[in-house]
C-alpha positions as CSV (number, residue, x, y, z in Angstrom):
1,M,-176.5,191.0,-80.2
2,S,-174.7,191.2,-76.9
3,D,-175.6,193.1,-73.5
4,G,-172.1,195.1,-73.9
5,R,-170.4,192.9,-71.6
6,G,-169.1,190.7,-74.7
7,I,-172.2,188.1,-74.1
8,R,-174.2,187.2,-76.7
9,R,-178.4,187.3,-76.2
10,P,-179.7,183.7,-76.6
11,S,-181.9,185.8,-79.6
12,A,-179.0,186.4,-81.6
13,V,-177.7,183.0,-81.3
14,L,-181.1,181.6,-82.1
15,R,-180.8,184.1,-85.6
16,D,-177.3,182.6,-85.9
17,W,-178.5,179.2,-86.3
18,R,-181.2,179.9,-88.4
19,S,-179.4,181.6,-90.9
20,W,-177.0,178.4,-91.0
21,P,-178.9,176.5,-94.1
22,R,-179.0,180.1,-96.1
23,R,-175.3,180.3,-95.6
24,I,-174.7,176.5,-96.6
25,V,-176.8,176.4,-99.5
26,R,-175.1,179.8,-100.5
27,A,-171.5,178.1,-100.2
28,W,-172.8,175.0,-101.8
29,R,-174.3,177.4,-105.1
30,R,-171.2,179.4,-105.3
31,S,-168.3,177.6,-104.1
32,L,-166.9,174.6,-106.3
33,Q,-164.3,173.9,-103.2
34,F,-167.1,173.3,-100.3
35,R,-169.2,171.4,-103.4
36,T,-166.3,169.1,-103.9
37,V,-165.6,168.5,-100.5
38,V,-168.7,167.9,-99.4
39,I,-169.4,165.4,-102.2
40,T,-166.0,163.8,-101.4
41,V,-166.8,163.5,-97.9
42,A,-170.3,162.1,-98.4
43,L,-169.2,159.5,-100.8
44,S,-166.3,158.3,-98.5
45,A,-168.5,158.5,-95.5
46,V,-171.1,156.1,-97.4
47,A,-168.6,153.9,-98.5
48,V,-166.5,153.4,-94.5
49,L,-170.3,153.1,-93.5
50,V,-171.0,150.3,-96.1
51,T,-167.3,148.7,-95.4
52,G,-167.6,149.0,-91.7
53,T,-171.2,147.6,-91.5
54,Y,-170.0,144.8,-93.4
55,M,-166.8,144.1,-91.0
56,S,-168.6,144.7,-88.0
57,I,-171.5,142.0,-89.0
58,S,-168.7,139.3,-90.4
59,I,-166.6,139.5,-87.0
60,G,-169.6,139.7,-85.1
61,N,-170.8,136.4,-86.8
62,D,-167.6,134.8,-86.9
63,L,-167.2,135.4,-83.1
64,F,-170.7,133.9,-82.7
65,Q,-170.0,130.8,-85.0
66,S,-166.6,129.8,-83.1
67,R,-167.6,130.5,-79.3
68,L,-170.7,128.1,-80.7
69,Q,-168.3,125.7,-82.0
70,Q,-166.8,126.0,-78.5
71,V,-169.9,125.3,-76.9
72,L,-171.2,122.4,-78.8
73,V,-167.7,120.5,-78.3
74,E,-167.8,121.1,-74.8
75,S,-171.7,120.1,-74.0
76,K,-170.8,117.0,-75.8
77,N,-168.2,116.3,-73.9
78,A,-170.0,116.8,-70.3
79,A,-173.2,115.2,-71.6
80,S,-171.0,111.9,-72.4
81,A,-169.1,112.0,-69.3
82,A,-172.1,112.7,-67.5
83,Q,-173.5,109.2,-69.0
84,T,-170.7,107.4,-68.3
85,I,-171.1,107.6,-64.9
86,F,-174.9,106.9,-65.1
87,D,-173.4,103.7,-66.7
88,S,-171.4,103.0,-64.4
89,S,-173.5,103.5,-61.7
90,D,-175.8,101.2,-63.1
91,A,-173.0,98.8,-63.3
92,G,-172.0,99.0,-59.4
93,G,-175.3,98.9,-58.4
94,E,-174.5,100.6,-54.5
95,A,-174.1,104.6,-55.6
96,S,-176.8,106.5,-53.9
97,T,-178.8,108.8,-55.7
98,I,-177.5,111.9,-54.4
99,S,-173.8,110.5,-55.1
100,L,-174.8,110.0,-58.1
101,L,-176.0,113.3,-59.3
102,S,-172.7,114.8,-57.4
103,S,-170.2,113.0,-59.6
104,A,-172.7,113.8,-62.7
105,K,-172.5,117.2,-61.7
106,S,-168.6,117.3,-60.7
107,A,-167.8,115.3,-64.3
108,I,-170.3,118.0,-65.8
109,I,-168.6,120.7,-64.8
110,A,-165.1,119.8,-64.9
111,S,-165.9,119.3,-69.2
112,S,-167.2,122.2,-69.4
113,S,-166.6,126.0,-68.6
114,S,-170.0,126.6,-67.4
115,R,-171.6,126.2,-64.4
116,L,-175.1,126.8,-65.3
117,I,-176.5,123.0,-65.5
118,A,-179.9,122.0,-65.5
119,L,-181.2,118.2,-65.4
120,Y,-185.0,117.8,-66.3
121,A,-186.6,114.1,-66.7
122,T,-188.2,113.7,-69.3
123,P,-192.2,114.4,-69.4
124,G,-194.6,111.5,-70.3
125,Q,-192.3,108.5,-68.8
126,S,-193.0,106.1,-65.3
127,T,-189.8,106.6,-63.1
128,G,-187.6,103.0,-62.3
129,E,-186.8,102.0,-58.6
130,T,-184.3,104.7,-58.2
131,T,-185.6,108.1,-57.9
132,V,-183.4,110.6,-59.5
133,L,-183.9,114.2,-58.7
134,S,-184.0,116.6,-61.5
135,F,-182.0,119.9,-60.6
136,A,-181.3,123.4,-62.3
137,S,-178.8,126.6,-61.8
138,P,-180.9,129.4,-60.4
139,E,-179.9,131.5,-64.4
140,L,-181.3,128.4,-66.0
141,A,-184.6,127.8,-63.4
142,G,-186.8,130.3,-64.1
143,N,-187.7,132.9,-66.7
144,G,-188.5,130.7,-69.4
145,V,-184.6,130.5,-70.0
146,I,-185.2,126.9,-71.5
147,T,-188.0,127.2,-73.8
148,Q,-190.6,124.9,-74.2
149,Q,-189.6,124.6,-77.9
150,L,-186.0,123.4,-77.1
151,Q,-187.4,120.9,-74.4
152,D,-189.5,119.4,-77.1
153,A,-186.5,118.9,-79.5
154,V,-184.4,117.8,-76.9
155,A,-187.8,115.1,-75.5
156,G,-188.5,114.4,-79.3
157,D,-184.5,113.6,-79.8
158,T,-183.7,109.8,-80.9
159,D,-180.0,110.0,-82.6
160,D,-178.4,111.3,-79.3
161,Q,-178.0,115.1,-81.0
162,Q,-177.4,118.3,-79.8
163,Y,-179.7,121.2,-79.7
164,W,-179.0,124.6,-79.2
165,Q,-180.6,127.9,-78.5
166,S,-180.1,131.7,-78.2
167,V,-181.2,133.0,-75.3
168,P,-180.7,136.1,-72.7
169,L,-179.2,134.7,-69.6
170,P,-179.8,137.1,-66.4
171,N,-176.4,138.6,-64.6
172,Q,-175.8,139.9,-61.2
173,T,-176.6,143.4,-62.0
174,G,-180.0,142.5,-62.9
175,G,-180.0,142.8,-66.7
176,T,-179.5,140.2,-69.2
177,D,-176.3,139.1,-71.1
178,P,-176.1,137.0,-74.3
179,G,-176.2,133.3,-74.2
180,I,-176.3,129.9,-75.1
181,V,-178.3,126.5,-74.0
182,V,-177.4,123.4,-75.0
183,G,-179.5,120.6,-74.4
184,S,-179.0,116.6,-74.7
185,P,-180.5,113.1,-74.3
186,L,-179.5,111.5,-71.5
187,T,-180.6,107.7,-70.2
188,I,-180.4,107.2,-66.8
189,P,-180.6,103.3,-65.6
190,G,-183.5,102.4,-63.5
191,A,-184.6,106.1,-64.5
192,G,-185.2,106.4,-67.6
193,Q,-185.3,109.4,-69.9
194,F,-183.7,112.7,-68.9
195,E,-182.6,116.2,-70.4
196,L,-179.2,117.8,-69.9
197,Y,-179.1,121.6,-70.5
198,I,-176.1,123.4,-70.0
199,G,-176.2,127.6,-70.1
200,Y,-173.2,129.5,-71.5
201,N,-172.7,133.2,-71.3
202,L,-171.1,135.3,-74.3
203,A,-170.9,138.5,-72.1
204,E,-167.2,138.1,-73.2
205,A,-167.8,137.9,-76.6
206,E,-170.2,140.6,-76.5
207,Q,-168.0,142.9,-75.0
208,T,-164.9,141.9,-77.6
209,L,-167.7,142.7,-80.4
210,V,-168.6,145.8,-78.7
211,F,-164.5,146.6,-78.8
212,V,-164.3,146.0,-82.2
213,Q,-167.1,147.9,-83.2
214,Q,-165.9,151.3,-81.4
215,T,-162.6,150.5,-82.7
216,L,-164.3,150.8,-86.6
217,L,-166.2,153.6,-85.9
218,L,-163.5,155.7,-84.4
219,S,-161.1,154.3,-87.4
220,S,-163.8,155.5,-89.7
221,L,-164.8,159.1,-88.8
222,A,-160.8,159.4,-88.5
223,L,-160.3,158.6,-92.0
224,I,-163.6,160.1,-93.4
225,I,-162.2,163.9,-91.6
226,L,-158.3,162.7,-93.2
227,I,-159.9,162.3,-96.2
228,G,-162.1,165.9,-95.9
229,L,-158.8,167.8,-95.4
230,I,-157.0,165.8,-97.9
231,A,-159.6,166.7,-100.7
232,G,-159.7,170.4,-99.5
233,L,-156.3,171.1,-100.1
234,I,-156.1,168.5,-103.0
235,V,-159.3,170.8,-104.2
236,R,-157.7,174.4,-103.2
237,L,-154.6,173.4,-105.2
238,V,-156.9,173.2,-108.0
239,V,-159.7,175.4,-107.5
240,K,-157.8,178.1,-106.9
241,P,-155.8,178.8,-110.3
242,I,-159.5,178.6,-111.3
243,R,-160.7,181.0,-109.5
244,T,-157.5,183.3,-110.6
245,A,-158.8,182.9,-114.5
246,A,-162.5,183.1,-113.3
247,E,-161.4,186.3,-111.2
248,T,-159.0,187.6,-114.3
249,S,-162.0,186.6,-117.0
250,E,-164.5,188.4,-115.3
251,K,-161.9,191.9,-115.3
252,L,-161.5,191.5,-118.8
253,A,-165.0,191.4,-119.1
254,A,-165.3,194.7,-117.2
255,G,-162.8,196.5,-119.7
256,Q,-159.4,195.6,-117.8
257,L,-157.7,194.0,-121.2
258,E,-154.3,194.6,-119.3
259,V,-154.9,191.7,-116.7
260,R,-153.3,188.5,-117.2
261,I,-153.2,185.2,-115.1
262,P,-149.9,184.5,-113.4
263,E,-147.9,181.5,-115.1
264,R,-145.7,178.6,-112.9
265,G,-144.6,175.8,-113.3
266,Q,-145.0,173.3,-116.7
267,D,-148.4,171.4,-115.9
268,V,-151.9,171.6,-117.7
269,I,-152.9,174.6,-115.5
270,S,-149.7,176.8,-116.6
271,T,-151.2,175.4,-119.9
272,L,-154.0,176.9,-119.6
273,A,-153.0,180.3,-118.7
274,R,-150.6,181.1,-120.9
275,S,-153.5,179.9,-123.5
276,F,-156.0,182.3,-121.7
277,N,-153.0,184.8,-121.4
278,G,-152.4,184.3,-125.7
279,M,-155.7,184.9,-125.8
280,A,-156.4,187.8,-124.1
281,D,-153.6,189.4,-125.9
282,S,-155.0,188.9,-129.0
283,M,-158.3,190.1,-127.8
284,Q,-156.4,193.2,-126.4
285,S,-154.9,194.3,-129.7
286,Q,-158.7,193.5,-132.1
287,I,-160.5,195.4,-129.3
288,T,-157.6,198.3,-129.5
289,Q,-157.7,198.4,-133.4
290,L,-161.4,197.9,-133.4
291,A,-161.8,200.9,-130.7
292,E,-159.8,202.7,-133.1
293,L,-161.3,202.1,-136.4
294,S,-164.3,203.1,-134.3
295,Q,-163.3,206.5,-133.9
296,V,-161.9,207.4,-136.9
297,Q,-165.2,205.8,-138.3
298,Q,-167.2,208.1,-136.3
299,R,-164.9,211.1,-136.9
300,F,-165.2,210.7,-140.6
301,V,-168.8,210.5,-140.5
302,S,-168.8,213.7,-138.0
303,D,-166.1,215.3,-140.1
304,V,-167.6,214.6,-143.7
305,S,-171.5,215.7,-142.3
306,H,-169.7,218.7,-141.8
307,E,-167.9,219.7,-144.5
308,L,-171.2,218.7,-146.3
309,R,-172.8,221.3,-144.7
310,T,-171.8,224.1,-146.7
311,P,-172.1,222.8,-150.2
312,L,-175.6,221.8,-149.1
313,T,-176.8,224.8,-148.2
314,T,-175.3,226.3,-151.2
315,I,-176.9,224.0,-153.5
316,R,-180.3,224.4,-151.1
317,L,-180.5,227.7,-152.1
318,A,-180.0,227.1,-156.0
319,G,-182.1,224.4,-156.1
320,D,-184.9,226.9,-154.2
321,V,-184.6,229.3,-156.8
322,L,-184.7,226.8,-159.6
323,Y,-188.0,225.4,-157.8
324,D,-189.5,228.6,-157.1
325,Q,-189.5,229.0,-160.7
326,R,-189.8,225.7,-162.3
327,E,-193.1,226.9,-163.7
328,S,-191.5,228.8,-165.8
329,F,-189.0,226.5,-167.0
330,P,-190.1,223.9,-169.8
331,P,-191.7,220.6,-168.3
332,A,-188.6,218.3,-168.5
333,T,-186.9,221.2,-166.7
334,G,-189.5,221.8,-164.3
335,R,-189.6,218.0,-163.0
336,T,-185.4,218.1,-163.1
337,A,-186.1,221.3,-160.6
338,E,-189.0,219.4,-158.6
339,L,-186.5,216.4,-158.2
340,L,-183.5,218.6,-157.2
341,H,-185.4,220.3,-154.5
342,T,-187.0,216.4,-153.3
343,Q,-183.4,215.2,-153.0
344,T,-181.8,218.1,-151.7
345,E,-184.2,217.6,-148.6
346,R,-183.9,214.3,-147.7
347,F,-180.0,214.9,-148.5
348,E,-180.1,217.2,-145.9
349,L,-182.0,214.8,-143.6
350,L,-179.3,211.7,-144.1
351,L,-176.7,214.6,-142.8
352,G,-178.5,215.3,-139.9
353,D,-179.1,211.5,-138.7
354,L,-175.3,211.0,-139.7
355,L,-174.9,214.4,-137.5
356,E,-176.5,212.7,-134.6
357,I,-175.7,209.4,-134.8
358,S,-172.2,210.6,-134.4
359,R,-172.8,212.2,-131.4
360,F,-174.7,209.0,-130.3
361,D,-171.2,207.0,-131.0
362,A,-169.2,209.5,-129.4
363,G,-171.2,209.5,-126.4
364,S,-171.9,213.4,-126.6
365,A,-175.2,213.4,-126.3
366,S,-177.4,214.8,-123.7
367,L,-180.9,215.2,-122.6
368,D,-182.7,218.6,-122.0
369,T,-185.2,217.5,-120.0
370,E,-189.0,219.0,-118.6
371,P,-192.4,218.2,-117.5
372,T,-194.1,217.0,-120.9
373,N,-197.6,215.4,-121.2
374,L,-196.7,212.6,-123.7
375,V,-200.4,212.8,-125.3
376,R,-200.3,216.0,-126.3
377,L,-197.0,215.3,-127.8
378,A,-198.5,212.7,-129.7
379,E,-201.3,214.2,-130.7
380,D,-198.7,217.1,-132.6
381,A,-196.4,214.5,-134.0
382,I,-200.2,212.9,-135.7
383,E,-201.3,216.1,-136.8
384,Q,-198.1,216.6,-138.4
385,M,-197.7,213.0,-139.5
386,E,-201.9,213.0,-140.9
387,S,-201.4,214.1,-144.4
388,L,-199.0,211.5,-145.0
389,A,-201.3,209.2,-143.3
390,E,-204.4,210.3,-145.6
391,Q,-202.5,209.9,-149.1
392,A,-201.3,206.3,-147.3
393,G,-205.0,205.1,-146.9
394,S,-204.2,205.0,-143.1
395,P,-206.7,206.5,-141.0
396,L,-204.5,207.3,-137.3
397,R,-206.5,207.3,-133.8
398,L,-205.1,208.1,-130.4
399,V,-206.0,205.4,-127.9
400,A,-205.0,207.4,-123.7
401,P,-207.4,205.4,-120.8
402,G,-206.1,207.7,-118.5
403,G,-203.0,208.0,-116.1
404,Y,-200.2,210.2,-114.8
405,F,-199.4,211.2,-118.7
406,E,-196.8,213.7,-117.8
407,A,-192.9,213.0,-117.2
408,E,-189.8,214.4,-117.4
409,V,-188.5,213.7,-120.4
410,D,-186.7,215.8,-123.9
411,A,-189.8,216.6,-125.8
412,R,-187.2,217.0,-129.0
413,R,-185.8,214.0,-128.5
414,I,-189.6,211.6,-128.0
415,R,-191.3,213.4,-130.4
416,R,-188.7,212.4,-133.1
417,I,-189.4,208.7,-131.9
418,V,-192.6,209.3,-132.3
419,R,-192.6,210.6,-135.5
420,N,-190.5,208.0,-136.8
421,L,-192.9,205.6,-135.4
422,L,-195.7,206.4,-137.1
423,G,-193.7,207.4,-140.4
424,N,-192.6,203.3,-140.5
425,A,-196.3,202.3,-139.6
426,I,-197.8,204.3,-142.6
427,E,-194.5,203.1,-144.7
428,H,-195.7,199.0,-143.8
429,G,-199.0,199.2,-142.6
430,E,-200.8,198.5,-146.2
431,G,-203.1,201.5,-145.9
432,K,-204.8,199.9,-142.7
433,P,-205.4,201.9,-139.8
434,I,-202.8,203.0,-137.4
435,V,-203.3,203.4,-133.4
436,V,-201.4,205.4,-131.2
437,S,-201.9,204.4,-127.4
438,V,-200.5,205.9,-124.3
439,D,-200.9,204.7,-120.4
440,S,-198.3,205.0,-117.4
441,D,-198.7,204.4,-113.9
442,E,-196.5,206.1,-111.0
443,R,-193.4,204.8,-112.4
444,F,-193.4,204.9,-116.2
445,V,-194.9,205.9,-119.0
446,A,-195.5,204.1,-122.2
447,L,-196.3,204.5,-125.8
448,S,-197.0,202.0,-128.2
449,V,-197.7,202.3,-132.5
450,R,-199.8,199.3,-134.0
451,D,-199.8,198.7,-137.5
452,Y,-201.7,196.3,-139.6
453,G,-199.6,196.0,-142.2
454,S,-197.7,193.1,-143.5
455,G,-195.7,192.3,-140.5
456,M,-192.1,191.1,-139.9
457,T,-190.9,187.4,-139.4
458,E,-188.8,187.0,-135.4
459,E,-185.3,187.3,-137.5
460,E,-186.5,190.2,-139.3
461,A,-187.4,192.0,-136.4
462,E,-184.3,191.2,-134.3
463,R,-182.3,193.4,-136.9
464,V,-185.0,196.2,-137.2
465,F,-182.8,198.5,-135.1
466,D,-179.9,198.4,-137.4
467,R,-178.7,200.9,-139.0
468,F,-179.6,201.2,-142.9
469,W,-181.3,197.9,-142.7
470,R,-184.7,197.1,-144.4
471,A,-186.8,194.1,-144.3
472,D,-187.4,194.3,-148.2
473,P,-184.2,195.5,-150.0
474,S,-186.6,195.7,-153.4
475,R,-189.5,198.1,-151.4
476,K,-189.7,201.8,-152.3
477,R,-189.7,204.4,-149.8
478,T,-192.6,206.6,-150.2
479,I,-192.2,208.9,-147.7
480,G,-188.2,209.6,-148.3
481,G,-187.1,207.6,-145.1
482,T,-183.3,208.1,-144.5
483,G,-182.9,204.3,-142.9
484,L,-181.6,205.7,-139.4
485,G,-184.9,206.7,-138.1
486,L,-185.6,203.5,-136.2
487,A,-181.8,203.5,-134.9
488,I,-181.8,207.1,-133.6
489,S,-185.3,205.9,-132.0
490,L,-183.6,203.2,-129.9
491,E,-180.7,205.6,-128.8
492,D,-183.0,208.2,-127.8
493,A,-184.9,206.0,-125.3
494,T,-181.5,204.5,-123.9
495,L,-180.6,207.5,-122.9
496,H,-183.6,208.5,-121.3
497,R,-183.2,204.9,-119.4
498,G,-186.0,203.7,-121.9
499,A,-186.7,200.9,-123.6
500,L,-188.2,200.9,-127.1
501,E,-189.1,197.1,-128.2
502,V,-190.8,195.5,-131.4
503,W,-193.5,192.6,-131.7
504,S,-194.3,191.8,-135.1
505,R,-195.9,188.7,-137.2
506,P,-196.3,188.1,-140.5
507,G,-199.7,188.9,-141.6
508,A,-200.3,190.7,-138.5
509,G,-198.8,193.6,-138.0
510,S,-196.4,195.4,-135.4
511,C,-196.1,196.9,-132.9
512,F,-193.7,199.2,-131.4
513,R,-193.6,200.0,-127.7
514,L,-191.5,202.7,-125.9
515,T,-191.6,203.0,-121.6
516,L,-189.8,205.7,-119.8
517,P,-189.3,206.4,-116.3
518,R,-191.7,209.4,-114.9
519,V,-189.3,210.6,-113.5
520,Q,-185.2,210.4,-114.6
521,G,-183.3,209.1,-112.2
522,R,-185.4,207.9,-109.4
523,V,-186.1,204.6,-111.3
524,G,-183.6,202.1,-112.8
525,S,-182.7,201.6,-116.4
526,V,-186.0,199.9,-118.0
527,A,-184.3,197.6,-120.1
528,A,-181.8,196.4,-117.5
529,G,-184.1,196.5,-114.8
530,G,-186.9,194.3,-116.5
531,Q,-189.5,196.9,-115.3
532,S,-193.1,195.9,-116.1
533,S,-194.9,198.5,-118.8
534,P,-198.2,200.1,-118.6
535,L,-198.4,198.9,-122.0
536,P,-198.6,194.9,-123.4
537,L,-196.2,194.5,-126.3
538,V,-198.1,191.7,-127.4
539,P,-201.4,193.8,-128.8
540,G,-204.9,191.9,-127.7
541,D,-205.3,191.2,-131.6
542,A,-202.4,190.1,-132.4
543,F,-203.9,187.5,-134.4
544,G,-207.0,189.2,-135.2
545,E,-208.9,191.1,-137.9
546,A,-207.9,194.8,-138.5
547,P,-210.6,197.0,-136.1
548,A,-212.7,198.5,-139.1
549,V,-212.3,202.1,-140.2
550,A,-215.3,203.1,-139.1
551,E,-213.8,202.2,-135.3
552,L,-211.3,204.3,-135.6
553,R,-212.4,207.5,-136.7
554,S,-213.8,209.9,-134.9
555,P,-216.7,212.3,-135.5
556,T,-215.3,215.5,-136.3
557,G,-211.9,213.6,-137.9
558,S,-208.9,211.0,-138.2
559,T,-207.8,210.8,-134.8
560,S,-209.8,210.2,-131.2
561,M,-208.7,210.1,-127.8
562,V,-210.4,208.2,-125.1
563,G,-209.7,208.9,-121.4
564,D,-208.4,211.8,-119.5
565,D,-204.8,213.7,-120.1
566,R,-204.2,214.4,-116.6
567,G,-200.5,215.4,-115.5
């Protein structure tokens, strides 16, 4: 947000900074190019860091070792020159102490590149006739530059060796520079044992190392940036055709069968494009053929169903006449009239279901919604199916714990769904109780039909809504179903933007659950939106015994209702 003059407020800038991590995570998940470049740059940075660190350490060690060797050589020459002067002085016997020290100091400075010199008498010895005064440069005189450890090593030497130690040397700015102090034993005739210390400042070597490290750092950064740019360019060249293929496949999945990937060159990407386009051509041809065959099939089913209406009506009228007079026929002829009447009714039901399926296939099915109380609708369906349930020995129970039972639905279609579910439960309930439950919340209303029959396996439950499919083809139908009831029920539920689901286990029975939005168009599809249903799909007694018949019956009949019927 700005203040009207193009200046962004601090709060807006802060929000932008806070949103960066989310943007980076989103880019990491969605962009193959971003992910590849980041990984390439990160690995390159690690490699450059390891290489640069190794080179820096190696160069630093090499500089130090070369300077150390130079220092040791200079210090040894200086100690030898001083020892020569002291020896010659003892032979002549006329040099004074001051001139002797001055000559030795001049010889040391001439033999080395350092002016940091200290000469101390070794502790614990008696002085001779000639007194030699100890002296030290100011940089080596204090602050513990010459450590006790180095002094002890030089004082205890018996082989005229050199000893050195890395130390910080004070500089003119008040700070310190890295340095080396080399100690050597000296013998002054007539005075005893002395210790010579020469300090060398390594500031120039340190500056050289810093310059090399800065050069390595800048070179590494430039190399990493260059690698990132090259990786981005190369990945873009590779990812762009892949992105085009992904976008084309999405368009194909959305039904745009005419889109294709541009073909350029003769490389592997072009081969992929040609193969993909060939696959798309084949798929488009097959889908077109299937669509045409489907239209022919739908038209054939619809035309045949309509054409059979007229002869079926004639057969129905003739069959009704024969059925009404069956008592006057011989027993065999009367039984034939009854069979003709039964099968004519079944044929009529089959034609009606076929016509309904053809409407769904053609996309011409529509809803005629009105506020409907699902509990009352379930009661009516149970009343219609009660005689069949009594013949099968399966008592029916309606459980309605309360809620918003009124919903905008097509009552004819929902009643058909409930009848189909009840018929299926009676068919496979094996004479055990059947429970119909109705519940709702502010958004959805649900109805479930629970039986305690033989049940189905998972494979069978996945196909239970297929047209004309039967779990046991050898099993005889007892209520004259057409094999299309559950398929039509699923289409009816989908037309309401609802969901019809099934749970079943062998030996534990089945539970069919219908979930519908209470108001059409106010919420999304139940199946697509993954909305929760007011009723559980897996019943609480999923693996228990079926309730006793006495528990399912009300005092006045075979159905009972618990709860209220609020709209």
